[in-house]
C-alpha positions as CSV (number, residue, x, y, z in Angstrom):
1,M,65.0,0.8,49.1
2,N,67.1,-1.1,51.5
3,G,67.1,-0.7,55.0
4,A,69.5,1.8,56.8
5,I,73.2,1.3,56.2
6,D,75.8,1.1,59.1
7,P,78.3,3.8,58.2
8,V,80.9,2.2,60.1
9,A,80.7,-1.1,58.2
10,L,80.8,0.8,55.0
11,T,83.7,2.8,56.0
12,Q,85.5,-0.4,56.6
13,A,84.5,-1.8,53.3
14,L,85.9,1.3,51.7
15,L,89.1,1.3,53.6
16,R,89.8,-2.2,52.8
17,A,89.8,-1.4,49.1
18,D,93.5,0.1,48.6
19,S,92.8,3.3,46.5
20,V,96.0,5.2,46.4
21,T,95.4,8.3,44.0
22,P,94.2,7.9,41.2
23,A,91.5,5.4,42.6
24,R,90.0,3.0,40.3
25,G,87.8,-0.4,40.2
26,T,87.4,-1.9,43.6
27,V,86.7,1.0,45.9
28,F,84.0,2.3,43.4
29,D,82.5,-1.5,43.3
30,V,81.9,-1.1,47.1
31,L,80.3,2.4,46.7
32,E,78.2,1.4,43.9
33,A,76.9,-1.9,45.7
34,A,75.7,0.4,48.5
35,L,74.0,3.2,46.4
36,V,72.0,0.8,43.9
37,P,69.9,-0.8,46.4
38,L,69.1,2.7,47.7
39,G,67.6,3.5,44.3
40,F,70.5,5.6,43.1
41,A,71.3,5.4,39.4
42,V,75.1,5.0,39.2
43,D,77.1,6.5,36.2
44,R,80.7,5.4,36.5
45,F,83.1,6.6,33.8
46,M,86.9,6.9,32.9
47,S,88.4,10.4,32.0
48,G,91.4,11.6,30.8
49,E,94.8,10.3,29.5
50,A,98.3,10.2,30.8
51,P,100.1,11.5,32.6
52,D,97.2,12.8,34.9
53,G,94.7,10.1,33.7
54,P,92.7,7.9,33.2
55,V,90.7,8.8,36.4
56,E,87.6,6.9,37.2
57,N,84.5,8.9,38.6
58,L,81.1,8.3,39.9
59,L,77.7,10.2,39.6
60,A,75.0,8.8,41.6
61,V,71.4,10.5,41.2
62,R,68.2,9.5,43.0
63,G,64.8,11.2,43.0
64,D,63.0,14.0,41.0
65,G,62.0,16.4,43.7
66,P,62.0,20.2,43.4
67,R,64.9,20.4,45.6
68,H,68.3,19.0,44.9
69,L,71.0,18.4,47.4
70,A,74.6,17.1,46.2
71,F,77.5,15.6,48.2
72,A,80.8,15.7,46.9
73,G,83.8,13.9,47.8
74,H,86.5,11.6,46.7
75,V,87.6,8.0,47.4
76,D,91.3,8.2,46.4
77,V,93.8,8.6,49.3
78,V,97.5,9.5,49.8
79,P,100.3,6.7,49.9
80,P,100.1,5.2,53.5
81,G,103.7,5.6,54.2
82,E,105.6,3.4,56.7
83,G,105.2,2.9,60.3
84,W,101.7,2.1,60.9
85,T,100.8,0.1,63.9
86,G,98.5,-2.1,61.8
87,S,97.7,-2.3,58.0
88,P,96.7,0.7,56.5
89,W,94.1,-1.2,54.8
90,S,92.8,-3.2,57.5
91,G,89.6,-1.1,58.6
92,E,90.5,-2.6,62.0
93,V,88.6,-1.2,65.2
94,R,90.7,-0.5,68.3
95,G,89.7,1.6,71.4
96,G,86.7,3.0,69.7
97,L,88.8,4.1,66.8
98,L,88.4,3.1,63.1
99,Y,92.1,2.9,61.6
100,G,92.9,3.2,57.7
101,R,94.1,5.2,54.9
102,G,91.4,7.6,54.3
103,A,89.4,7.1,57.4
104,V,89.0,10.9,57.9
105,D,90.1,12.0,54.3
106,M,87.7,11.2,53.4
107,K,86.2,7.6,53.2
108,G,84.5,7.9,56.3
109,A,82.4,10.9,55.2
110,V,81.4,9.4,52.0
111,A,80.1,6.4,54.0
112,A,78.1,8.7,56.5
113,F,76.5,10.3,53.6
114,V,75.4,7.1,52.1
115,A,74.2,5.9,55.5
116,A,72.2,9.1,55.9
117,A,70.6,8.7,52.5
118,S,69.6,5.2,53.4
119,R,67.2,6.7,56.1
120,T,65.2,8.7,53.7
121,A,63.8,8.6,50.0
122,A,62.6,12.0,50.0
123,G,63.8,14.8,47.4
124,T,66.7,14.6,44.9
125,L,70.2,13.5,46.0
126,S,73.3,13.2,44.4
127,L,76.7,12.1,45.1
128,I,79.5,13.5,43.1
129,I,82.6,11.1,43.9
130,T,86.1,11.3,42.2
131,G,89.1,9.1,42.1
132,D,91.5,11.9,41.9
133,E,91.2,14.8,44.4
134,E,94.7,14.0,46.2
135,G,96.4,13.9,42.9
136,P,96.6,16.3,39.8
137,A,92.8,16.4,39.9
138,T,92.7,17.3,36.2
139,Y,90.1,14.7,35.3
140,G,88.3,14.3,38.6
141,T,85.8,16.7,39.8
142,V,86.1,18.9,36.6
143,A,85.0,15.8,34.5
144,L,82.2,15.2,36.8
145,M,80.9,18.8,36.3
146,E,81.3,18.2,32.6
147,R,79.2,15.2,32.8
148,M,76.6,16.9,34.9
149,A,76.3,19.7,32.3
150,A,75.8,17.2,29.5
151,R,72.9,15.5,31.4
152,G,71.4,18.7,32.6
153,I,72.1,18.2,36.2
154,V,72.2,21.1,38.5
155,P,72.0,20.9,42.4
156,D,70.4,23.7,44.4
157,L,73.1,23.2,47.1
158,C,76.3,21.0,47.5
159,L,77.8,19.8,50.7
160,V,81.6,18.6,50.4
161,G,82.5,16.1,52.9
162,E,86.2,17.1,53.7
163,P,87.4,16.8,57.2
164,T,86.8,20.5,58.4
165,S,86.5,19.9,62.3
166,T,89.7,20.6,64.1
167,A,89.4,19.6,68.0
168,R,85.7,18.1,68.0
169,L,83.4,17.0,65.3
170,G,81.4,20.1,64.3
171,D,83.5,22.9,65.7
172,M,84.5,24.1,62.1
173,V,82.6,24.6,58.8
174,K,84.3,25.9,55.6
175,I,82.4,28.5,53.7
176,G,85.1,29.4,51.2
177,R,88.6,28.8,50.2
178,R,91.5,31.0,49.1
179,G,92.6,30.8,45.7
180,S,96.2,29.3,44.8
181,V,98.7,30.1,42.0
182,N,102.1,28.8,41.3
183,I,104.6,31.1,39.0
184,W,108.0,30.0,37.5
185,I,110.4,32.8,36.8
186,D,113.3,32.0,34.4
187,V,116.2,34.6,34.0
188,P,118.3,34.1,31.1
189,G,122.1,35.0,31.2
190,R,125.2,34.0,29.3
191,Q,127.7,31.6,30.6
192,G,131.3,32.7,31.0
193,H,134.6,32.6,33.3
194,V,134.1,34.6,36.4
195,A,137.5,36.3,35.6
196,Y,136.2,37.7,32.5
197,P,132.7,39.0,33.6
198,Y,132.4,41.4,30.6
199,L,132.5,38.3,28.4
200,A,129.4,36.9,30.2
201,D,125.9,38.1,31.6
202,N,125.1,36.8,35.3
203,P,121.4,36.3,35.6
204,I,121.6,36.1,39.4
205,P,121.5,39.7,40.2
206,R,118.5,40.3,38.2
207,L,116.7,37.3,39.7
208,I,117.4,38.7,43.2
209,A,116.2,42.2,42.2
210,I,112.9,40.6,41.0
211,L,112.5,38.6,44.1
212,A,113.2,41.7,46.5
213,E,110.6,43.7,44.6
214,I,108.1,40.8,44.8
215,E,108.9,40.2,48.5
216,A,107.9,44.0,49.3
217,I,104.6,43.4,48.1
218,V,101.5,43.6,50.4
219,L,98.5,42.3,48.4
220,D,96.0,43.1,51.0
221,E,95.3,43.2,54.6
222,G,92.6,40.5,54.5
223,T,88.8,40.7,54.6
224,D,86.0,39.9,56.9
225,W,86.1,36.2,56.0
226,F,89.7,35.7,54.7
227,Q,93.2,36.1,56.1
228,P,95.6,38.4,54.0
229,S,96.9,36.8,50.8
230,N,100.5,36.0,50.9
231,I,103.3,35.4,48.2
232,E,106.1,33.0,49.2
233,V,109.3,32.0,47.4
234,T,109.5,28.2,47.4
235,D,112.3,27.5,45.2
236,I,115.6,29.2,43.9
237,T,117.6,27.3,41.2
238,V,120.8,27.9,39.4
239,G,122.2,24.7,38.9
240,N,125.8,25.7,38.8
241,P,128.3,22.8,39.7
242,A,131.3,25.0,39.0
243,H,132.5,27.8,41.4
244,N,134.3,29.7,38.6
245,V,131.3,30.0,36.0
246,I,128.9,32.6,35.7
247,P,125.8,30.6,34.9
248,A,123.5,30.8,32.1
249,K,120.2,30.8,33.9
250,A,118.7,31.5,37.3
251,S,115.3,30.5,38.0
252,A,112.9,30.8,41.0
253,R,109.2,29.5,41.9
254,L,106.5,31.3,43.8
255,S,103.3,30.2,45.5
256,I,100.6,32.6,46.0
257,R,97.6,32.0,48.2
258,F,95.0,34.7,47.7
259,N,91.5,35.9,48.9
260,D,88.4,36.8,46.8
261,R,90.1,40.3,46.1
262,H,92.2,38.9,43.6
263,R,92.1,36.7,40.4
264,G,94.9,34.1,39.5
265,A,95.4,35.4,36.0
266,D,95.9,39.2,37.4
267,L,98.6,38.0,40.0
268,I,100.4,36.4,37.0
269,D,100.4,39.5,34.9
270,R,101.6,41.5,38.0
271,I,104.5,39.4,38.7
272,R,105.5,39.2,35.0
273,A,105.4,43.0,34.8
274,I,107.9,43.0,37.7
275,A,110.2,40.3,36.1
276,E,110.1,42.2,32.9
277,R,111.2,45.6,34.3
278,H,114.4,43.9,35.6
279,A,115.2,41.2,33.3
280,P,114.5,41.3,29.4
281,G,113.9,38.0,28.1
282,V,112.7,36.8,31.2
283,V,110.2,33.9,30.9
284,V,107.2,33.9,33.5
285,T,104.9,30.9,33.7
286,G,101.9,30.7,35.9
287,K,99.2,28.0,36.7
288,V,96.3,28.8,38.7
289,S,95.2,25.8,40.9
290,G,91.8,27.3,41.8
291,E,90.3,30.8,42.5
292,A,89.2,32.1,45.6
293,F,85.5,31.6,46.4
294,L,83.0,32.5,49.3
295,T,79.6,31.2,50.2
296,A,78.4,34.0,52.2
297,P,76.8,33.3,55.3
298,G,73.1,32.7,54.8
299,A,70.7,30.1,54.5
300,F,72.7,26.9,53.9
301,S,75.4,27.8,56.4
302,T,72.5,28.3,58.9
303,L,70.8,25.0,58.0
304,L,74.1,23.1,58.4
305,S,75.0,24.9,61.8
306,E,71.7,24.3,63.3
307,A,72.0,20.2,62.3
308,I,75.6,20.3,63.9
309,A,74.2,21.9,67.1
310,G,71.3,19.8,67.3
311,A,73.6,16.7,67.2
312,T,76.6,18.0,69.1
313,G,75.6,21.1,71.0
314,I,78.2,22.9,69.2
315,T,78.0,26.1,67.2
316,P,80.3,25.7,64.4
317,E,82.9,28.4,63.4
318,L,82.5,29.5,59.8
319,S,86.0,29.6,58.4
320,T,87.9,30.0,55.1
321,T,91.2,28.8,56.5
322,G,93.3,25.9,55.0
323,G,94.4,24.9,51.4
324,T,92.5,24.4,48.5
325,S,89.7,21.6,48.0
326,D,87.3,20.6,45.0
327,A,84.8,23.1,46.6
328,R,86.8,25.5,44.3
329,F,85.4,23.7,41.2
330,L,81.9,23.0,42.5
331,S,81.2,26.6,43.7
332,K,80.7,27.6,40.0
333,L,77.6,25.2,40.0
334,C,75.7,26.4,43.4
335,P,76.3,27.4,46.9
336,V,78.7,25.1,48.4
337,V,80.0,24.5,52.1
338,E,82.4,22.1,53.6
339,F,81.9,20.0,56.5
340,G,83.2,16.6,57.8
341,L,85.2,14.8,60.5
342,I,88.1,16.0,62.5
343,N,91.2,16.7,60.5
344,A,94.1,15.7,63.0
345,T,95.3,12.4,61.4
346,M,94.6,13.1,57.8
347,H,97.6,12.1,55.8
348,K,99.5,10.8,58.8
349,V,100.4,7.2,59.9
350,D,97.6,5.5,61.8
351,E,95.0,7.8,60.3
352,A,91.8,7.1,62.5
353,V,88.3,8.3,62.9
354,A,86.2,7.7,66.1
355,V,83.3,5.2,65.6
356,E,81.2,7.6,67.6
357,D,82.0,10.4,65.4
358,L,81.0,8.4,62.0
359,R,77.6,7.6,63.7
360,T,77.3,11.5,64.9
361,L,78.4,12.7,61.5
362,T,75.6,10.3,59.8
363,D,73.1,11.8,61.9
364,I,74.1,15.4,61.1
365,Y,74.0,14.6,57.4
366,A,70.6,12.9,57.5
367,D,69.3,16.1,59.2
368,V,70.9,18.3,56.5
369,I,69.1,16.3,53.8
370,A,66.0,16.6,55.6
371,R,66.2,20.5,56.2
372,A,67.6,20.9,52.7
373,L,65.0,19.0,50.7
374,A,62.0,20.4,53.1
């Protein structure tokens, strides 16, 4: 095994590989070049077809010990946008900050874990790295899990390196996430002249009645670990360019973020039942992006919290706030927690990570590896 890897230098190399989602090629070359000398067996593969694919993924495994710790993450990034002070692919350090698209979300954490792995050869470690977390995520982590199942690879614990910290590195750990479902409601009508309403059938009043009943729903009051579930109307479309025409269709879209009291399919069925009471012939289509999950506070979160406290002096808050992540898939494998860099600049112009935070995160990950594989 080679000597210890510098997390800053590896982050810079990853940042200099333009990897707007879906990531392929060069950024994986950089990662593989860092992992192979550390004794990892690297499995790179393409998955899926257009429009959501193909996607490149990487599974790296080292060791055959009795305990197996997996690290999951992604090397794809969102488009940089306009207005950067320098190049979004420069990996430049200015004033103690390392700049680049993906610095905190989440190439910095990937580099920190590889650097942490370079400090020890004990136990079984794996890296589950996708090139599509920021996009459709159809052929990313799900495809990696299928690859793992085919090879009989089952970790005992999984750490996801998403940027969970808010004000200071180490102030928050995610132990769960709410689920997400989008629902489309299409109410049919019959087009006609507004002066002859008896010859037409206006779908808008029925859609309004559907949305009024949905808006009155209180799904729950929250739980010990989750905020209340919420239903939001995110779009209403009629598409009628004429002022004197009754439209043939009216549509709406809902987004529901829900806690572990609910399942996505049940919520779709509930909305469909409401819609069908008000509008015969209505079409309700739902897509579950992910189910809610909770890794109850216990040995894993305690282990991670102790490692964070040892390096920073901070006892992290255990939280389930925020949007979804690939932990929603990985939670089916084993206990999963998320911990990474400060998220203040993710997806923003001039995304940056403090160089010192990269080094401290490496120390924390190294401690987690030692504790998890002891």
